[in-house]
C-alpha positions in Angstrom: -78.8 9.7 -164.5 -81.9 12.0 -164.2 -85.3 10.0 -164.1 -88.4 12.1 -163.5 -91.1 9.4 -164.1 -91.5 5.8 -162.8 -94.1 3.2 -162.3 -94.1 1.1 -159.2 -96.3 -1.8 -158.0 -96.7 -2.3 -154.3 -98.2 -5.1 -152.2 -98.8 -4.9 -148.5 -98.5 -7.9 -146.3 -101.2 -10.4 -145.9 -102.6 -10.9 -142.4 -101.8 -14.1 -140.5 -104.2 -16.9 -140.0 -106.1 -17.4 -136.7 -105.1 -20.7 -134.9 -107.3 -23.7 -133.7 -105.8 -25.1 -130.6 -107.0 -26.3 -127.1 -105.3 -26.0 -123.8 -103.7 -29.3 -122.8 -102.2 -29.4 -119.4 -101.9 -31.9 -116.6 -104.9 -31.7 -114.2 -106.7 -29.3 -116.6 -109.0 -31.9 -118.3 -111.2 -29.3 -120.0 -108.9 -26.3 -120.7 -110.9 -24.8 -123.5 -109.9 -23.2 -126.7 -106.5 -21.3 -126.7 -105.9 -20.5 -130.5 -104.4 -17.1 -130.9 -105.1 -14.3 -133.6 -102.9 -13.8 -136.5 -100.7 -10.8 -136.9 -101.4 -7.8 -139.0 -99.5 -7.5 -142.5 -97.0 -4.7 -143.0 -97.9 -1.5 -144.6 -96.3 0.1 -147.6 -95.3 3.6 -146.7 -94.0 6.6 -148.9 -91.9 9.4 -147.4 -90.4 12.4 -149.2 -86.8 13.1 -148.6 -84.4 15.9 -149.3 -81.6 13.5 -149.8 -83.1 12.0 -153.1 -83.2 14.0 -156.2 -84.3 11.5 -159.0 -86.7 8.6 -159.2 -84.0 6.2 -160.7 -84.1 3.8 -157.7 -87.6 3.0 -158.8 -86.9 2.6 -162.5 -84.9 -0.5 -161.9 -86.6 -1.9 -158.9 -90.4 -1.2 -159.7 -91.9 -3.9 -157.1 -92.1 -3.8 -153.5 -93.9 -6.2 -151.1 -94.2 -5.8 -147.2 -93.9 -8.7 -144.9 -97.1 -10.8 -144.1 -98.3 -11.4 -140.5 -97.2 -14.6 -138.7 -100.0 -17.1 -137.9 -101.4 -17.3 -134.5 -100.3 -20.0 -132.1 -101.5 -21.9 -129.2 -101.6 -20.6 -125.6 -103.4 -17.6 -126.9 -100.3 -16.3 -128.6 -101.0 -13.6 -131.3 -98.7 -13.8 -134.3 -96.1 -11.1 -135.0 -97.0 -8.3 -137.1 -95.4 -8.1 -140.5 -92.6 -5.3 -141.0 -93.5 -2.1 -142.9 -91.7 -1.2 -146.3 -90.6 2.4 -146.4 -90.1 3.9 -150.0 -88.3 7.4 -150.1 -89.1 9.8 -152.9 -87.7 13.4 -153.8 -89.6 16.4 -152.6 -91.6 17.5 -155.5 -92.9 14.0 -156.5 -96.6 13.6 -157.3 -98.2 10.3 -156.9 -101.0 9.0 -159.3 -103.2 5.9 -159.4 -102.1 4.2 -162.3 -105.4 2.7 -163.0 -107.6 5.6 -162.5 -105.2 8.5 -163.1 -106.3 10.0 -159.9 -103.8 12.0 -157.9 -103.1 10.4 -154.7 -100.6 12.7 -153.0 -98.3 15.7 -153.6 -95.1 15.5 -151.8 -94.3 19.1 -151.6 -92.5 19.2 -148.2 -89.7 17.0 -146.9 -90.4 14.3 -144.5 -94.1 13.7 -145.5 -95.4 10.2 -145.0 -98.4 8.4 -146.6 -99.6 4.8 -146.2 -99.9 3.8 -149.7 -101.0 0.2 -149.3 -102.4 -1.1 -145.9 -101.5 -4.5 -144.6 -104.2 -7.2 -144.1 -105.9 -7.7 -140.6 -104.9 -10.9 -139.1 -107.5 -13.6 -138.6 -109.2 -14.6 -135.2 -108.2 -17.7 -133.6 -110.9 -20.1 -132.0 -110.5 -18.7 -128.6 -112.4 -15.6 -129.8 -115.4 -17.7 -130.9 -116.0 -19.4 -127.4 -119.4 -18.7 -125.8 -121.3 -20.1 -123.0 -123.2 -22.3 -125.1 -120.4 -23.1 -127.7 -117.4 -23.9 -125.4 -115.2 -25.9 -127.8 -115.2 -24.0 -131.2 -113.2 -25.2 -134.1 -113.7 -22.1 -136.1 -111.0 -19.8 -137.1 -110.5 -16.8 -139.5 -107.8 -16.6 -142.2 -106.0 -13.4 -142.5 -107.1 -10.8 -144.9 -105.0 -10.1 -147.9 -102.9 -6.7 -148.1 -103.7 -4.1 -150.6 -102.0 -4.4 -154.0 -101.8 -1.2 -156.1 -99.8 0.4 -158.9 -98.8 3.9 -158.9 -97.2 6.3 -161.5 -94.7 8.7 -159.9 -93.9 12.0 -161.6 -91.1 14.4 -160.4 -91.6 18.2 -160.7 -88.6 20.0 -159.3 -89.3 22.7 -156.5 -87.5 25.6 -157.8 -88.5 29.4 -157.4 -87.1 30.4 -160.9 -87.1 28.7 -164.2 -84.5 29.5 -167.0 -86.1 29.2 -170.4 -85.1 29.9 -173.9 -83.8 28.4 -177.1 -80.8 26.0 -177.0 -77.4 27.8 -176.8 -78.7 31.0 -175.5 -76.6 30.9 -172.4 -78.8 29.4 -169.7 -76.3 26.9 -168.4 -73.5 29.5 -168.4 -75.7 31.9 -166.3 -76.6 29.2 -163.7 -73.0 28.4 -163.4 -72.2 32.1 -162.8 -74.8 32.9 -160.1 -74.8 29.6 -158.2 -72.5 26.6 -157.5 -74.1 24.4 -160.1 -71.6 23.1 -162.7 -73.7 22.1 -165.7 -72.1 20.8 -168.9 -71.3 23.8 -171.3 -70.7 23.6 -174.8 -71.3 25.3 -178.3 -73.7 22.8 -179.6 -77.5 22.5 -179.5 -79.1 20.5 -176.6 -75.9 20.5 -174.6 -78.2 20.3 -171.6 -80.0 17.1 -171.6 -81.5 17.3 -168.0 -82.8 19.9 -165.6 -80.1 21.5 -163.5 -80.8 23.2 -160.1 -78.7 25.8 -158.5 -79.0 27.8 -155.2 -78.5 31.5 -155.7 -77.6 33.8 -152.7 -78.1 37.4 -153.0 -76.6 40.0 -150.4 -74.5 39.4 -147.2 -75.4 38.0 -144.0 -77.4 38.6 -142.0 -79.5 40.1 -144.6 -78.8 37.7 -147.3 -81.6 35.9 -149.4 -81.5 32.8 -151.4 -83.6 31.2 -154.0 -83.5 27.9 -156.2 -83.2 28.2 -160.2 -83.8 25.5 -162.7 -82.1 25.5 -165.8 -84.5 23.8 -168.3 -83.2 22.2 -171.5 -83.7 24.4 -174.5 -87.0 24.6 -176.4 -87.4 25.0 -180.3 -90.5 25.7 -182.3 -92.7 22.6 -182.5 -91.6 21.2 -179.0 -95.2 20.7 -177.9 -95.4 18.1 -180.8 -92.2 16.5 -179.9 -89.4 18.3 -181.9 -86.1 18.6 -180.3 -86.4 17.5 -176.6 -90.2 18.1 -176.8 -91.8 19.2 -173.5 -90.7 16.4 -171.5 -89.0 18.8 -169.1 -91.5 21.7 -169.0 -93.3 20.0 -165.9 -90.4 21.0 -163.9 -91.2 24.8 -164.3 -94.9 24.5 -163.3 -94.0 25.1 -159.7 -91.9 28.0 -160.2 -93.0 31.4 -159.4 -91.0 33.3 -161.9 -89.7 32.7 -165.3 -86.4 34.2 -166.7 -86.5 34.1 -170.5 -83.2 34.4 -172.1 -82.9 35.7 -175.8 -79.5 35.6 -177.7 -78.9 39.0 -179.3 -75.6 38.1 -181.0 -75.3 36.8 -184.4 -74.1 33.4 -183.3 -77.5 32.0 -183.1 -78.2 32.4 -186.7 -81.8 33.5 -185.8 -82.2 37.1 -187.2 -85.3 38.2 -185.1 -85.1 38.1 -181.4 -88.8 39.1 -181.0 -89.8 36.0 -183.0 -87.7 33.9 -180.7 -89.7 35.3 -177.7 -92.9 34.6 -179.3 -92.1 31.1 -180.5 -91.1 30.2 -177.0 -94.2 31.8 -175.4 -96.3 29.8 -178.1 -94.7 26.5 -176.8 -95.5 27.3 -173.1 -99.1 28.1 -174.1 -99.4 24.9 -176.0 -98.0 22.8 -173.1 -100.7 24.3 -170.8 -100.8 24.7 -167.0 -100.8 28.4 -167.5 -97.0 28.6 -168.0 -97.5 31.4 -170.5 -99.2 33.5 -167.7 -96.3 33.1 -165.1 -94.5 36.4 -164.2 -91.4 36.8 -166.4 -88.2 38.7 -166.9 -86.8 39.2 -170.3 -82.8 38.7 -170.5 -80.8 39.8 -173.5 -77.8 37.5 -173.3 -74.2 37.8 -174.8 -74.3 41.4 -175.0 -70.4 41.4 -175.1 -70.9 40.3 -178.8 -74.3 41.8 -179.3 -75.9 42.9 -182.4 -77.2 46.5 -181.7 -80.0 46.2 -184.1 -81.2 42.9 -182.4 -80.8 44.5 -179.0 -82.7 47.6 -179.8 -85.6 45.6 -181.2 -85.8 43.5 -178.2 -85.8 46.6 -176.0 -88.7 48.1 -177.9 -90.6 44.7 -177.6 -90.1 44.5 -174.0 -91.3 48.2 -173.4 -94.4 47.5 -175.5 -95.1 44.2 -173.5 -94.4 46.0 -170.0 -91.7 43.5 -169.4 -88.4 44.2 -167.6 -85.3 43.7 -169.7 -81.9 43.0 -168.3 -78.9 42.9 -170.9 -76.2 40.6 -169.5 -73.1 39.0 -170.5 -72.5 35.7 -168.4 -68.8 35.6 -169.9 -67.9 39.1 -168.6 -70.3 39.2 -165.7 -71.8 42.4 -167.0 -75.4 42.8 -165.5 -75.4 39.7 -163.4 -75.7 41.3 -160.2 -78.5 43.6 -161.2 -80.3 40.6 -162.6 -79.8 38.4 -159.3 -81.1 41.5 -157.2 -84.2 41.8 -159.5 -85.2 38.2 -159.2 -84.9 38.2 -155.5 -87.0 41.6 -155.5 -89.7 39.8 -157.5 -89.7 36.6 -155.5 -90.2 38.7 -152.3 -93.5 39.9 -153.8 -94.6 36.5 -155.3 -93.6 34.1 -152.5 -96.6 32.8 -150.9 -96.7 31.6 -147.3 -96.3 27.9 -147.0 -98.9 25.8 -145.2 -97.7 24.1 -142.0 -96.4 20.7 -142.4 -98.4 17.6 -141.1 -96.2 14.6 -139.9 -98.3 11.8 -141.3 -101.1 11.7 -143.8 -103.0 8.9 -145.2 
């Protein structure tokens, strides 16, 4: 099950109360105050992990609470601190404050840690209030409450390349040919109901290169208004550096104009926003083993006019696949930015 959105409620642990106590021992008639401080409440910490790939564990268990601190005790004993709660999310998760909509943190690297709710401070015991003029204080402090917050989590897959296009243009077949991913492949619309990731390796060691490809469920005209699968998965190509746009040039699609297919999908990207329509793009003519020559010729003229690279391929026969892989790797070499140094803990 692929879950890319979730809302969670977290409550950090309350601090323990301070203690009111006096030293009582034989031969010590005036032992004085000995009440210890309360312990600090546990924090709620969120960490990015490469072992998780969905937010499904938050969908069915949305509430988390850290342990409260123990109360102080006599003989100046400080209460034990509450245990922290560690929540793990996939790399690529963005955390928003559910009340204000403000972005709290973007987990773009593995093993990033953020304290999302701080535990309450423990209260002071009466021993802390003793002075030269107030030698038997009975004052103490209650522990501070821990923070309580609600967050909205949104997962955006971290992929280098996004495969886009109408349903049944061959995206799933292509990703199965160029990577080890094995998505469901069938001859009916919306076979792909969730994004699929595949790692593509180009070349041979030690000069080999690799990149991650995301197969996005097919778009149709009117997707930005909710038609078909809508744009619920387009967020997953916001982080991609390159788009590979597949266009069916066979007669099996039932759509006579491949140029209109391209323009419709680009219109949906523009309507979605996030400058998706401005991303670098490679055009791919798929299913050339059964191509309509007029469609292919028209698409070539359009690509030349728009100054786009066009790669005719057949995922069934394998024709043009290697050329496409090397072209994608070459584009990514020019587009790949330098990643900032990771920080171990951020708050």
